PDB file with SEQRES, HELIX, SHEET and CRYST1 records, atoms N, CA, C and O in Angstrom:
SEQRES   1 A   53  MET THR PHE TYR PRO LYS GLY TYR GLY GLY GLN ARG ARG          
SEQRES   2 A   53  SER PRO ASP GLU VAL LYS ARG ASP GLY TRP ARG GLU GLN          
SEQRES   3 A   53  GLY VAL LEU ALA VAL SER VAL ASP ASP GLN ARG LEU THR          
SEQRES   4 A   53  TRP PRO GLU ARG GLU LEU VAL GLU GLN LEU GLY THR ARG          
SEQRES   5 A   53  LEU                                                          
HELIX    1 AA1 PRO A   15  GLN A   26  1                                  12    
HELIX    2 AA2 TRP A   40  ARG A   52  1                                  13    
CRYST1    1.000    1.000    1.000  90.00  90.00  90.00 P 1           1          
ATOM      1  N   MET A   1      12.795 -17.593  -7.462  1.00  0.00           N  
ATOM      2  CA  MET A   1      12.900 -17.185  -6.077  1.00  0.00           C  
ATOM      3  C   MET A   1      11.677 -16.327  -5.739  1.00  0.00           C  
ATOM      4  O   MET A   1      11.433 -15.311  -6.389  1.00  0.00           O  
ATOM      5  N   THR A   2      10.928 -16.725  -4.747  1.00  0.00           N  
ATOM      6  CA  THR A   2       9.708 -15.997  -4.402  1.00  0.00           C  
ATOM      7  C   THR A   2       9.954 -14.965  -3.308  1.00  0.00           C  
ATOM      8  O   THR A   2       9.140 -14.061  -3.115  1.00  0.00           O  
ATOM      9  N   PHE A   3      11.081 -15.092  -2.583  1.00  0.00           N  
ATOM     10  CA  PHE A   3      11.394 -14.147  -1.502  1.00  0.00           C  
ATOM     11  C   PHE A   3      12.635 -13.353  -1.895  1.00  0.00           C  
ATOM     12  O   PHE A   3      13.654 -13.927  -2.281  1.00  0.00           O  
ATOM     13  N   TYR A   4      12.544 -12.070  -1.796  1.00  0.00           N  
ATOM     14  CA  TYR A   4      13.683 -11.187  -2.091  1.00  0.00           C  
ATOM     15  C   TYR A   4      14.139 -10.527  -0.796  1.00  0.00           C  
ATOM     16  O   TYR A   4      13.328  -9.912  -0.105  1.00  0.00           O  
ATOM     17  N   PRO A   5      15.434 -10.643  -0.450  1.00  0.00           N  
ATOM     18  CA  PRO A   5      15.939  -9.921   0.729  1.00  0.00           C  
ATOM     19  C   PRO A   5      15.781  -8.422   0.538  1.00  0.00           C  
ATOM     20  O   PRO A   5      15.715  -7.943  -0.594  1.00  0.00           O  
ATOM     21  N   LYS A   6      15.718  -7.673   1.646  1.00  0.00           N  
ATOM     22  CA  LYS A   6      15.544  -6.238   1.587  1.00  0.00           C  
ATOM     23  C   LYS A   6      16.662  -5.635   0.717  1.00  0.00           C  
ATOM     24  O   LYS A   6      17.845  -5.913   0.918  1.00  0.00           O  
ATOM     25  N   GLY A   7      16.258  -4.819  -0.235  1.00  0.00           N  
ATOM     26  CA  GLY A   7      17.198  -4.180  -1.141  1.00  0.00           C  
ATOM     27  C   GLY A   7      17.360  -4.865  -2.455  1.00  0.00           C  
ATOM     28  O   GLY A   7      17.999  -4.326  -3.359  1.00  0.00           O  
ATOM     29  N   TYR A   8      16.792  -6.055  -2.595  1.00  0.00           N  
ATOM     30  CA  TYR A   8      16.894  -6.807  -3.863  1.00  0.00           C  
ATOM     31  C   TYR A   8      15.500  -6.997  -4.438  1.00  0.00           C  
ATOM     32  O   TYR A   8      14.582  -7.429  -3.741  1.00  0.00           O  
ATOM     33  N   GLY A   9      15.356  -6.674  -5.696  1.00  0.00           N  
ATOM     34  CA  GLY A   9      14.055  -6.851  -6.330  1.00  0.00           C  
ATOM     35  C   GLY A   9      13.040  -5.871  -5.816  1.00  0.00           C  
ATOM     36  O   GLY A   9      13.365  -4.981  -5.030  1.00  0.00           O  
ATOM     37  N   GLY A  10      11.816  -6.028  -6.252  1.00  0.00           N  
ATOM     38  CA  GLY A  10      10.761  -5.126  -5.787  1.00  0.00           C  
ATOM     39  C   GLY A  10      10.948  -3.719  -6.303  1.00  0.00           C  
ATOM     40  O   GLY A  10      11.577  -3.505  -7.340  1.00  0.00           O  
ATOM     41  N   GLN A  11      10.404  -2.764  -5.579  1.00  0.00           N  
ATOM     42  CA  GLN A  11      10.504  -1.364  -5.997  1.00  0.00           C  
ATOM     43  C   GLN A  11      11.615  -0.660  -5.272  1.00  0.00           C  
ATOM     44  O   GLN A  11      11.903  -0.956  -4.112  1.00  0.00           O  
ATOM     45  N   ARG A  12      12.227   0.257  -5.943  1.00  0.00           N  
ATOM     46  CA  ARG A  12      13.298   1.058  -5.372  1.00  0.00           C  
ATOM     47  C   ARG A  12      12.702   2.291  -4.685  1.00  0.00           C  
ATOM     48  O   ARG A  12      11.786   2.918  -5.217  1.00  0.00           O  
ATOM     49  N   ARG A  13      13.220   2.636  -3.511  1.00  0.00           N  
ATOM     50  CA  ARG A  13      12.729   3.808  -2.805  1.00  0.00           C  
ATOM     51  C   ARG A  13      13.248   5.076  -3.457  1.00  0.00           C  
ATOM     52  O   ARG A  13      14.357   5.114  -3.989  1.00  0.00           O  
ATOM     53  N   SER A  14      12.418   6.119  -3.404  1.00  0.00           N  
ATOM     54  CA  SER A  14      12.832   7.388  -3.966  1.00  0.00           C  
ATOM     55  C   SER A  14      13.869   8.032  -3.011  1.00  0.00           C  
ATOM     56  O   SER A  14      13.913   7.675  -1.834  1.00  0.00           O  
ATOM     57  N   PRO A  15      14.694   8.966  -3.498  1.00  0.00           N  
ATOM     58  CA  PRO A  15      15.637   9.641  -2.632  1.00  0.00           C  
ATOM     59  C   PRO A  15      14.982  10.332  -1.441  1.00  0.00           C  
ATOM     60  O   PRO A  15      15.554  10.357  -0.351  1.00  0.00           O  
ATOM     61  N   ASP A  16      13.797  10.888  -1.634  1.00  0.00           N  
ATOM     62  CA  ASP A  16      13.103  11.550  -0.531  1.00  0.00           C  
ATOM     63  C   ASP A  16      12.667  10.530   0.536  1.00  0.00           C  
ATOM     64  O   ASP A  16      12.694  10.842   1.726  1.00  0.00           O  
ATOM     65  N   GLU A  17      12.269   9.319   0.125  1.00  0.00           N  
ATOM     66  CA  GLU A  17      11.930   8.286   1.100  1.00  0.00           C  
ATOM     67  C   GLU A  17      13.148   7.852   1.911  1.00  0.00           C  
ATOM     68  O   GLU A  17      13.046   7.615   3.115  1.00  0.00           O  
ATOM     69  N   VAL A  18      14.290   7.752   1.254  1.00  0.00           N  
ATOM     70  CA  VAL A  18      15.538   7.379   1.940  1.00  0.00           C  
ATOM     71  C   VAL A  18      15.896   8.445   2.965  1.00  0.00           C  
ATOM     72  O   VAL A  18      16.280   8.125   4.090  1.00  0.00           O  
ATOM     73  N   LYS A  19      15.771   9.712   2.578  1.00  0.00           N  
ATOM     74  CA  LYS A  19      16.087  10.803   3.492  1.00  0.00           C  
ATOM     75  C   LYS A  19      15.126  10.804   4.689  1.00  0.00           C  
ATOM     76  O   LYS A  19      15.550  10.966   5.834  1.00  0.00           O  
ATOM     77  N   ARG A  20      13.835  10.624   4.413  1.00  0.00           N  
ATOM     78  CA  ARG A  20      12.832  10.621   5.469  1.00  0.00           C  
ATOM     79  C   ARG A  20      13.092   9.471   6.450  1.00  0.00           C  
ATOM     80  O   ARG A  20      13.048   9.668   7.665  1.00  0.00           O  
ATOM     81  N   ASP A  21      13.358   8.285   5.930  1.00  0.00           N  
ATOM     82  CA  ASP A  21      13.644   7.118   6.777  1.00  0.00           C  
ATOM     83  C   ASP A  21      14.902   7.314   7.589  1.00  0.00           C  
ATOM     84  O   ASP A  21      14.961   6.928   8.756  1.00  0.00           O  
ATOM     85  N   GLY A  22      15.928   7.921   6.967  1.00  0.00           N  
ATOM     86  CA  GLY A  22      17.184   8.177   7.670  1.00  0.00           C  
ATOM     87  C   GLY A  22      16.955   9.109   8.861  1.00  0.00           C  
ATOM     88  O   GLY A  22      17.536   8.911   9.929  1.00  0.00           O  
ATOM     89  N   TRP A  23      16.128  10.101   8.681  1.00  0.00           N  
ATOM     90  CA  TRP A  23      15.824  11.032   9.762  1.00  0.00           C  
ATOM     91  C   TRP A  23      15.042  10.346  10.872  1.00  0.00           C  
ATOM     92  O   TRP A  23      15.365  10.498  12.050  1.00  0.00           O  
ATOM     93  N   ARG A  24      14.039   9.610  10.508  1.00  0.00           N  
ATOM     94  CA  ARG A  24      13.152   8.965  11.498  1.00  0.00           C  
ATOM     95  C   ARG A  24      13.852   7.850  12.251  1.00  0.00           C  
ATOM     96  O   ARG A  24      13.653   7.704  13.458  1.00  0.00           O  
ATOM     97  N   GLU A  25      14.666   7.061  11.567  1.00  0.00           N  
ATOM     98  CA  GLU A  25      15.261   5.877  12.167  1.00  0.00           C  
ATOM     99  C   GLU A  25      16.623   6.147  12.828  1.00  0.00           C  
ATOM    100  O   GLU A  25      16.955   5.525  13.837  1.00  0.00           O  
ATOM    101  N   GLN A  26      17.403   7.067  12.264  1.00  0.00           N  
ATOM    102  CA  GLN A  26      18.775   7.260  12.748  1.00  0.00           C  
ATOM    103  C   GLN A  26      19.102   8.681  13.165  1.00  0.00           C  
ATOM    104  O   GLN A  26      20.188   8.943  13.682  1.00  0.00           O  
ATOM    105  N   GLY A  27      18.171   9.602  12.945  1.00  0.00           N  
ATOM    106  CA  GLY A  27      18.428  10.993  13.302  1.00  0.00           C  
ATOM    107  C   GLY A  27      19.435  11.655  12.364  1.00  0.00           C  
ATOM    108  O   GLY A  27      20.109  12.607  12.760  1.00  0.00           O  
ATOM    109  N   VAL A  28      19.548  11.169  11.129  1.00  0.00           N  
ATOM    110  CA  VAL A  28      20.464  11.710  10.156  1.00  0.00           C  
ATOM    111  C   VAL A  28      19.684  12.568   9.188  1.00  0.00           C  
ATOM    112  O   VAL A  28      18.696  12.114   8.610  1.00  0.00           O  
ATOM    113  N   LEU A  29      20.121  13.816   9.001  1.00  0.00           N  
ATOM    114  CA  LEU A  29      19.417  14.725   8.120  1.00  0.00           C  
ATOM    115  C   LEU A  29      20.251  14.955   6.866  1.00  0.00           C  
ATOM    116  O   LEU A  29      21.422  15.325   6.948  1.00  0.00           O  
ATOM    117  N   ALA A  30      19.640  14.734   5.709  1.00  0.00           N  
ATOM    118  CA  ALA A  30      20.301  14.966   4.428  1.00  0.00           C  
ATOM    119  C   ALA A  30      19.530  16.073   3.682  1.00  0.00           C  
ATOM    120  O   ALA A  30      18.380  15.883   3.288  1.00  0.00           O  
ATOM    121  N   VAL A  31      20.171  17.205   3.503  1.00  0.00           N  
ATOM    122  CA  VAL A  31      19.530  18.363   2.879  1.00  0.00           C  
ATOM    123  C   VAL A  31      20.417  18.918   1.797  1.00  0.00           C  
ATOM    124  O   VAL A  31      21.616  19.105   2.007  1.00  0.00           O  
ATOM    125  N   SER A  32      19.848  19.182   0.649  1.00  0.00           N  
ATOM    126  CA  SER A  32      20.581  19.812  -0.434  1.00  0.00           C  
ATOM    127  C   SER A  32      20.401  21.314  -0.320  1.00  0.00           C  
ATOM    128  O   SER A  32      19.293  21.806  -0.108  1.00  0.00           O  
ATOM    129  N   VAL A  33      21.492  22.026  -0.462  1.00  0.00           N  
ATOM    130  CA  VAL A  33      21.417  23.506  -0.425  1.00  0.00           C  
ATOM    131  C   VAL A  33      20.604  24.020  -1.618  1.00  0.00           C  
ATOM    132  O   VAL A  33      20.042  25.113  -1.556  1.00  0.00           O  
ATOM    133  N   ASP A  34      20.540  23.252  -2.685  1.00  0.00           N  
ATOM    134  CA  ASP A  34      19.826  23.661  -3.892  1.00  0.00           C  
ATOM    135  C   ASP A  34      18.364  23.270  -3.880  1.00  0.00           C  
ATOM    136  O   ASP A  34      17.675  23.481  -4.878  1.00  0.00           O  
ATOM    137  N   ASP A  35      17.861  22.707  -2.786  1.00  0.00           N  
ATOM    138  CA  ASP A  35      16.459  22.277  -2.704  1.00  0.00           C  
ATOM    139  C   ASP A  35      15.545  23.500  -2.810  1.00  0.00           C  
ATOM    140  O   ASP A  35      15.612  24.416  -1.991  1.00  0.00           O  
ATOM    141  N   GLN A  36      14.708  23.492  -3.819  1.00  0.00           N  
ATOM    142  CA  GLN A  36      13.841  24.649  -4.093  1.00  0.00           C  
ATOM    143  C   GLN A  36      12.722  24.827  -3.056  1.00  0.00           C  
ATOM    144  O   GLN A  36      12.064  25.867  -3.030  1.00  0.00           O  
ATOM    145  N   ARG A  37      12.507  23.822  -2.207  1.00  0.00           N  
ATOM    146  CA  ARG A  37      11.489  23.965  -1.178  1.00  0.00           C  
ATOM    147  C   ARG A  37      11.960  24.844  -0.019  1.00  0.00           C  
ATOM    148  O   ARG A  37      11.150  25.262   0.808  1.00  0.00           O  
ATOM    149  N   LEU A  38      13.242  25.122   0.045  1.00  0.00           N  
ATOM    150  CA  LEU A  38      13.782  25.932   1.117  1.00  0.00           C  
ATOM    151  C   LEU A  38      13.742  27.414   0.773  1.00  0.00           C  
ATOM    152  O   LEU A  38      13.929  27.799  -0.381  1.00  0.00           O  
ATOM    153  N   THR A  39      13.502  28.225   1.766  1.00  0.00           N  
ATOM    154  CA  THR A  39      13.557  29.666   1.569  1.00  0.00           C  
ATOM    155  C   THR A  39      15.019  30.115   1.620  1.00  0.00           C  
ATOM    156  O   THR A  39      15.885  29.324   1.993  1.00  0.00           O  
ATOM    157  N   TRP A  40      15.305  31.335   1.264  1.00  0.00           N  
ATOM    158  CA  TRP A  40      16.666  31.825   1.263  1.00  0.00           C  
ATOM    159  C   TRP A  40      17.321  31.708   2.646  1.00  0.00           C  
ATOM    160  O   TRP A  40      18.446  31.216   2.736  1.00  0.00           O  
ATOM    161  N   PRO A  41      16.647  32.149   3.741  1.00  0.00           N  
ATOM    162  CA  PRO A  41      17.276  32.024   5.056  1.00  0.00           C  
ATOM    163  C   PRO A  41      17.542  30.560   5.452  1.00  0.00           C  
ATOM    164  O   PRO A  41      18.541  30.261   6.106  1.00  0.00           O  
ATOM    165  N   GLU A  42      16.644  29.662   5.051  1.00  0.00           N  
ATOM    166  CA  GLU A  42      16.854  28.239   5.348  1.00  0.00           C  
ATOM    167  C   GLU A  42      18.057  27.690   4.578  1.00  0.00           C  
ATOM    168  O   GLU A  42      18.830  26.897   5.116  1.00  0.00           O  
ATOM    169  N   ARG A  43      18.215  28.104   3.341  1.00  0.00           N  
ATOM    170  CA  ARG A  43      19.391  27.671   2.555  1.00  0.00           C  
ATOM    171  C   ARG A  43      20.667  28.170   3.195  1.00  0.00           C  
ATOM    172  O   ARG A  43      21.647  27.430   3.280  1.00  0.00           O  
ATOM    173  N   GLU A  44      20.675  29.420   3.648  1.00  0.00           N  
ATOM    174  CA  GLU A  44      21.851  29.967   4.286  1.00  0.00           C  
ATOM    175  C   GLU A  44      22.185  29.197   5.574  1.00  0.00           C  
ATOM    176  O   GLU A  44      23.353  28.925   5.852  1.00  0.00           O  
ATOM    177  N   LEU A  45      21.181  28.859   6.333  1.00  0.00           N  
ATOM    178  CA  LEU A  45      21.371  28.099   7.573  1.00  0.00           C  
ATOM    179  C   LEU A  45      21.978  26.717   7.262  1.00  0.00           C  
ATOM    180  O   LEU A  45      22.916  26.288   7.935  1.00  0.00           O  
ATOM    181  N   VAL A  46      21.453  26.036   6.263  1.00  0.00           N  
ATOM    182  CA  VAL A  46      21.964  24.724   5.857  1.00  0.00           C  
ATOM    183  C   VAL A  46      23.420  24.852   5.400  1.00  0.00           C  
ATOM    184  O   VAL A  46      24.262  24.029   5.760  1.00  0.00           O  
ATOM    185  N   GLU A  47      23.706  25.862   4.624  1.00  0.00           N  
ATOM    186  CA  GLU A  47      25.092  26.058   4.116  1.00  0.00           C  
ATOM    187  C   GLU A  47      26.062  26.352   5.277  1.00  0.00           C  
ATOM    188  O   GLU A  47      27.172  25.821   5.311  1.00  0.00           O  
ATOM    189  N   GLN A  48      25.637  27.192   6.215  1.00  0.00           N  
ATOM    190  CA  GLN A  48      26.493  27.500   7.356  1.00  0.00           C  
ATOM    191  C   GLN A  48      26.716  26.302   8.259  1.00  0.00           C  
ATOM    192  O   GLN A  48      27.824  26.092   8.752  1.00  0.00           O  
ATOM    193  N   LEU A  49      25.672  25.514   8.479  1.00  0.00           N  
ATOM    194  CA  LEU A  49      25.825  24.291   9.268  1.00  0.00           C  
ATOM    195  C   LEU A  49      26.762  23.273   8.573  1.00  0.00           C  
ATOM    196  O   LEU A  49      27.619  22.657   9.207  1.00  0.00           O  
ATOM    197  N   GLY A  50      26.569  23.124   7.272  1.00  0.00           N  
ATOM    198  CA  GLY A  50      27.444  22.229   6.513  1.00  0.00           C  
ATOM    199  C   GLY A  50      28.891  22.657   6.573  1.00  0.00           C  
ATOM    200  O   GLY A  50      29.779  21.818   6.724  1.00  0.00           O  
ATOM    201  N   THR A  51      29.142  23.940   6.458  1.00  0.00           N  
ATOM    202  CA  THR A  51      30.520  24.450   6.505  1.00  0.00           C  
ATOM    203  C   THR A  51      31.113  24.242   7.891  1.00  0.00           C  
ATOM    204  O   THR A  51      32.268  23.838   8.026  1.00  0.00           O  
ATOM    205  N   ARG A  52      30.337  24.512   8.896  1.00  0.00           N  
ATOM    206  CA  ARG A  52      30.824  24.385  10.279  1.00  0.00           C  
ATOM    207  C   ARG A  52      31.097  22.940  10.673  1.00  0.00           C  
ATOM    208  O   ARG A  52      32.110  22.634  11.302  1.00  0.00           O  
ATOM    209  N   LEU A  53      30.185  22.066  10.298  1.00  0.00           N  
ATOM    210  CA  LEU A  53      30.319  20.653  10.701  1.00  0.00           C  
ATOM    211  C   LEU A  53      31.168  19.863   9.736  1.00  0.00           C  
ATOM    212  O   LEU A  53      31.375  18.666   9.933  1.00  0.00           O  
TER     213      LEU A  53                                                      
END                                                                             
């Protein structure tokens, strides 16, 4: 088979690429509270939003 449907074969996207595409295409934000790139206030904001929603 020389043609692979999207999601089959080829290279797998990294989790960060999936998150980035989800934000750009659908407006869905996926953030881990444990992400080390976030500062303490940002982590608190993410946790509060997650708890509220």
